[in-house]
N, C-alpha and C positions, 0 to 999 in steps of 0.2 A: 802870619802864616798859621793855618789851622792844622792840627793833627787829629785825624779821624781814627779812633780806635776800632779794632775789628769787631769786638762784641757790641759796641755802641751802634755800629752800622747794621749788624745782623739783627739786633733786637729791635731797632727802629723799623726795619723791613717787616719783621714778624708782627710787631704791634700794629703797623699800618694795615697789613693784610687782615688781621683780626678785626680791626676797626671797620674796614669797608665791608666786611662780611655781614655786619648787622646794622650799620648806619648808612642810609642813603645820603647823598649830598643834599644839603638843605635847599639849594637852588632847584633841584629836581622835585623835591616834595612840594615846595611852594607853587611851582608851575604846574605840577600834576593836580594839586588841589584846585587851582584856578580852572584847569581843564574840566575837572569834575563838576564844578559849579555851572559851567556854560554848556555841558554836554546835554543833548536832547534825545539821543538814542538810549532807550532803557537798557538794552543789552550792554552797550558800551559803558554806560554810567555804572551799572552793576559791576562790571569788570574792573573799572578804575577804583571803585569803592573797595573791592577786595584787595587790590594792590596797596592802597593807602592804609587799610586796616592791618594788613600783613606787615607793612613797613613799620608802623608804630609798635606792633607786638614784638618785632625783631629788635627795635631800639630799646624796648623795655627789658626783653628777655635775653638779649645778647646771644641770639641764634641766627643762622644764616637766612638772608632774605629769600634766597633761591636754593633748591637742593643742588643745582649745578653751581658749585662755588668757583668754577672758571679755571682757565689757564692763566697764569700770572704773566703780565707784561710790565716791565719796569723801564722807565726813561730816566737816565742819569745825565746831569750836566756837572762834570767834575772840574773844579777850579784848577788852573794850572799851578797854583801855589800850594795846593793841598799836599800834606804829608800823610802817609798811611802807616799806622802802627799795626801791622797785620802780617800774617803768614799765608793767608789764602788769597787767591786772585779775587778781583772785584765780582766776577760772575759766580765764583764759588761762595763768596759771602752772601750774595743775593739768594742763591739756592739754599744755603743753610737757614736764612731767614724764612724762606718759603716752607722749608721742612718743619721749623719750629711752629710756624703759624698753623699749618694744616694738621699737625699732630697735637695741638694744644688740648689737653684733656677736658677742660671746662667748656670748650666750644670746638670740638673736632670738626674739621671741614672735609668735604668729600674729595678724595683723590681721583681725579678724572684723566690724568695724563698717562698716555700709553707709549712705551718705547717700541721700536721696530714697527713704525706706523703702517708700512706696506706688507708686513709679514705677520708675526705672531701677535702683535698688538698687546704686549704685556704691560699691565699696570705697574707704574714705578712705586706705588704705595704711599708716596709722600708729596705728590703733585709737582715734583721737580722733573726736568729743569724748567726754569722760567725763560721767557723770551726777553733778553736784555738789550737795550739800545743805549749806547754811551756816546757822549760828545765831550770834548775837552774845551773849556772856555776860560776866559780870564777870570781871576778871582781866587778866593781861598775858602770856598764852601762847596758842599756837595748838594746839589738840588735834586730832589727825588720825587718822581710820580710813580705810585704803585697802582695797578689796575688788575682786576680779575674779570676776564671776559668769558661769558658762557658760550658753550658750543653751538647752541641754537641760533644765536645772533651772528656768531662768527661764520657759520655755515652759509649765511646769506650775503657775504662779502662779494662784491662785483668789481671787475676791472675791464676797461676797454681802451684800445689804442685808436682813438678817433682820428679822422682827418682834420687838419687845421681849420677847414671851413665848416665842420659839423657843429651842431648846437648841443651844448652840454645840457641845457634845460630839457631838450627833447629826449636825450638819452636817459636822463634821470627819470623823467615821467614815464618813459617806456619800460624802464628797468624795475622801478619800485613795485608795480603790481605783480611782476613775476616772482618776487621774493616771498609772496604769501604772508602768513602771520607767524611763521616760526621764529621770527626775531622778536616777538612779544612787544608790539607797539601798545601804548605810545612810548616812544623813546626819542633818540636823536639819530640823525644821519651825519656822518663825517665824510666830507668829500675832499679828496686830494687831486690837485690839478698840476700837471707839469713834471719836470724832471725826467726821470726814466720810469720804467714800469715799477721797479721796486720802491723808488722814491715816492711815487704817487700813492702807493699803498701805505707807506709809512706816514705820509702827510695826513691821510684820511684817519688813521688810528690816533695820531697826535691830536687832531682836531677834536676828537671826542673827549679829550681830557679837559677841555675848556668849560667854564661855567655857562649855564643857560642864561642868555641875555637878549633874546630876540625882542622882548618888549621894549627894552632900552634902545635897541637899534631901530625899531619902528618909530620911536618917539623922536630920535635925533636925525634919522635919515642916513643913507649910505654915504660913505666917504671914498669908496674905491669899488672896482668891479667885483671883487670877492664879496663885499657886503651887499652889492646890488643882487648878486646871485642868491645870497642867503635869503633876502627878502622875497624875491620872486619865487624861489623854490619852496619856501615855507608856506606861502599861500597856495601854490599849485599842487604840492604834495598832499596837503590837507584837503584840498578840493577833490582828490581822488575818492574820498569817502571811505577809505579802508577802515579807519577807526581802531579803537582799543581792541586788541586781540583779533583783529580782522573781522569784527562783527558788524562793522558799518557804524559810522559816527563822524562827529565834527573834528576830532583830534586824532591824527595819525602820528604826527611828530610834534614834540615840544620845542624843538629848535633844529636848525640846519647849520652845520659848521663847515666852513670852507678854508682850506689852506692851499697856497699855490707856490710854485717854484719855477724859475726859468727852464725852458725846454728847447729841444732841437727844432729847427725851422720846419722839419718834415713831420713832426709828431704833435699829438695832443693826447697824452696819457691822462686818463681820468679813472679814479678809484672811488668806490662808494662802500663804506662800512657802517652798518647800523649798530647802535647801542640799545640794549633791550630795557625793559622795565626794571630789571635788576642792575641799574647803573651803579658801578662800583669803581671809584677811583679816589685817591687822596694825594695831596701835594705837601711836602715838608722839606726843610733844609737843615742839614747837619753843619754845624760851625765849629765842632771840636769841643763843645761844652758838655757833651754827654748824649745819651740817647734821646730821641724826640718823643714826647708824649702828646698825642693829638687831643685837642679839647673836645669833649663830648658835646654834641648839639643839644639845645633845649627841647624838651618834649612839647613845649608850647608851639614849636614850629610845625607840628603835625596836627591835622584836623582831627577832632574827636568824633569818629564815626563808629557805628556798630553794625554788624551784619544782620539784616532782617531775614531770618529763616522762615518766617510765616508765609512768604510769597511763593515758596517752592512746593512742588508735589512730592510728598514722601513716598519712597519706593522701597519695598522689602526685597532685596536681591536674592534672598534665600528661597523666596516663593514666587518671584516674578514670572509671568507667563508670556509666551509669544504674542498673545492677543493684547496684553497691556503694552508691550513694546511697540506694537504696530499702531497703537493709538497716540503715541508721542509725536509731536510736531516740532520742526526746527524752531529754535528760540525758546522752547519750554525750559523752565528752570526746575531741576529735580534735586531732591535731597536723598542721597543714597544711604541705605542702612543694610547691614548684613555683611557677608563675606565676599571679598574680591581677591583675585589673584593678580600678581604683577609679572611683568616681563618686558624687556626692551631689546635692543639690537642683538646683543650676544645670545640672550636666551632664545630669541626667535630663530636665529641662525642655527643654533644647536637643535631646537625642536624640529625644524624642517629637515635637518640632516637625519634625525632619528626617524621621522615619519617616512622619509625616502627609503630607509633601510628596513622599514616594517617593525621598528623597535617600539616598545611601550614607553610613553612619556611618564615622567615621575609623578604627575598629578593629572586628574581627570578634568578636562576643561568643559565637558558637556553641560550646557545650560548655565555657564558661568560668565562673568565679566572679567576682562583683563585690563589692568591699569599700566600704561606705559610710564614707568617711573624707576629711578635709581636713587633711593633715599640716602640722606645723610645718616651716619651712625648716631644712635641715641646717646644722651648724656644724662647723668643723675636719674631722675624718676621717669624720664621719657620712655614711651613705648617704641617710638621711632623718631628720628630727627626730621627736619624739614623734608617734605615729600611731595613737591609739586610735579606736574606732568612734564614729560619730554616731548619733542616734536614728533607728531604721529606719522608724518609722511615717510619717515625712514622705515616704517614697518609696512608700507603700502605693498611692497613686492611679495610680502609673506601672507597678506591678508586672505586671498582666495584659498590657498591651500590650507591655512589654519582653520578658516571657517568651515571648509568642506570636510576636513578630515577629523576635526576634534569636537564639533558640535558647539563651539564657542558661541555665546549669544550676543555679546556686545563688547565694545572697546571704549577705553577712556584715555584721552591724551590731550595734547595742546595743539592749537592751530588747525589748518584745514587738512582734508584728505584729497589725494589726487584722483584722477579719473579711474585708474585701475582699481583702487580701493573702493571708490564709490560704486562702481559696477558690481563688485563682489558683495558689498553691503546690500545693494538692491536685490541681487540674485538670491541671497540667502535670508532675506528679510531680517537682517541684523540691524544694528544701530551703532552710531559713534557719538559719544558724549565728550564734551570739552570742559576740562578744568582750567582755571585761570593760571597762565604762566606768570611768575613773579609773585605768587601768593602761597609759597611753599610751607611756611610756618603755620599760616592759617589752615591750610589743608591738613597738616599733620595733627592738628588738634582734634580733627574728626576721626582720627585713627585710634581706636581703643585697644587693639591687640595686634601683634605682628609676630610671625614666625616664618623661617625659611622652610620651604617645602620642596625645593628642587634646585639643582645646579649651584650648590653652596660655594663651590670653588670660584664662581664668577663674581663674588663679593657683592658690590652694590647692584650688579646686573643679575643676581640670582632671582629665582622665582620665590616671592614671598606670598603669604596669605595675610591680608589685612582684614580686620573687623572694623567697620566704619559706622559712624552715627552722624546722620545729617550732613554728609559730605556734599557740598554744593557743586553742581555741574549743569551745563547747558546742552540741550539736544542740538548737535551740530550737523549730523547727517541722519535723517530718519530712514525708516525701513523701505521707503519708496525711492531713496537716493537723492532726496532734495537736501541741499547743503546751505546752511545759513552763511557760510563764507562766500557763497556766490550771490545769494539774494540780498544779504545785508549791505555790502559795499555798493552794489548797483543802485539800491534804493537811496542810500545816502549821497552818492555821487549826484544823482538826479536832484535830490533836495537841496544840496549845497549849491548846485548850479542855479536853481531857482532863487535861493537866498541871495546869491551874488548879483543876479540880474535885478532883483528888487532893490538892493543897496545902490547899484549904479544908477 
C-alpha cells in the first residue's frame, strides 16, 4: 500500500509542467525530423526547420516552445489501495502544482486562463484551474499524464453526431480542410468514436497522449478497425496537401490516433481534436517513494539545423513604402527590421470601442505593422520571453475598421486569413505576413527591445512596441488579396495525387 504525500504530488505536477514547456516528446522530434527530410515544398520545409531549430533552442535554454503555454489537462489513474497524506483535495493539489509551475521564476510561463468565460474574462494570473480527469483503478500507484494544450489548436476541435451508416473517413476528410492552419500543423489528430458526446471528446483528447508510432503500425499492419482507420486516415489526410503551417506540402499529420468505446445503437458520436506543433505531454507514476523527476532527453535526438537568413528579403519597417509592399508576392520570405507594434484579441476589441467613440488611441498606427502576439514574460537578461504569433483569423472581424481608420500598413500573425480580412487587405492595398507557429523562442531572439505603449492593464494582451532584427516571416496575403494558404494546399494536393497515381 503506497502513501502519496501532498507535496510530492504537487511538486511532481509542477516539475512535469515545467519539463513539457521546453522539451518536446522525443517521438515527435524524430518523426518531425523525418518529415523535414522528405518534404519537397520549400515553404513547408522552411517552416518545419524553424520548428525544429526552435525546439532544440528551448531544450538547451529551458524556455517555452510556444508563447501559448496552454491550458493544463491532467489525466489521473488512482490506485484503489493508495493512501493520501494530504489536507487538500486531489484537484486542489493539481492546481497548486500548476500554480508553482507557471510562476516558477527561472522559467515563468504565460497565464492564459480566464475566469468568467462568458462575462468579464478575467485572467486568473496563475493559469489555474486545470482540467482534471480522474479514474479509480486497481493498484497502489498514481498514474499521471500532464499536458498543456494551446488555444489555437483547441479552438479547432470538432464534434459530430453521425448516423450509424455514415462514413467516419468522409466526415474527417470534409472537416480537416475547414480547420485551416490555426492548429499549427504538422501535428497529430486525436479521434474519439462512440460512447456519448462528452465521452467521444474525452477519448479524442486521451488519444493525443499516446506516442507517435504510425511507422510501426504501417510495418506490422492493422489488427482491428481502429488501426485500419488510423492507416487510412493518415494517408488520406496527408493527401489533402495542407502541409506545415497550411503552406502546402507532403506532411500535414505525423500520426492519427483513434480510441473508441461502445455506443447506443442509434448513435455514432465522433470527435476530432488536433495537437499542434507545440506537442506537450508527459507520463509518470508516483509510488510513494517521493516526487518524480523526469529524465531529460539527449540533445542528440534533435537534428542540428541552423536558420539560413541569407535567402530572405531584408525590409526596414521604419522606412518601408506602399510601393515596396505592393511588390511583395505570396510565398516571399522577408526579414523584418525596425519597430513593430503588437495587439491581439483584447487590444483590438478595446481599440475598436475607442474608435467608435471617437477617442484617440494610445499609439499612432499610421504606416506601422501590427504583430498578433501575447508574449511570455522575460527572465534574466531577456528583452522578451518567447513571442510567437497567435491565430490571425480571430482578428478578421476588426481588420476593415482598423485598416480604414488607423492607416495601419500591415499585419503579422499565424495561419490563414478569412474572406472578410482578405477583402479588406485587397481594398486598402495592405499585406498580411505569417510567422511560424511553434517557433516562439526562435522569433523572440529577433526582438532586440520591447516596451509597453498602450493598455498596460491587459497584461500579455497589452500593446507593445518591439524593435526587431531579421525576424523571419512569409508573405501570406499580398496587396492584391492572393493568399498562399489557398494556392499552396491546392498545388500540393494536385502534386500528391499525381505522386500517388505514379506509385500505383
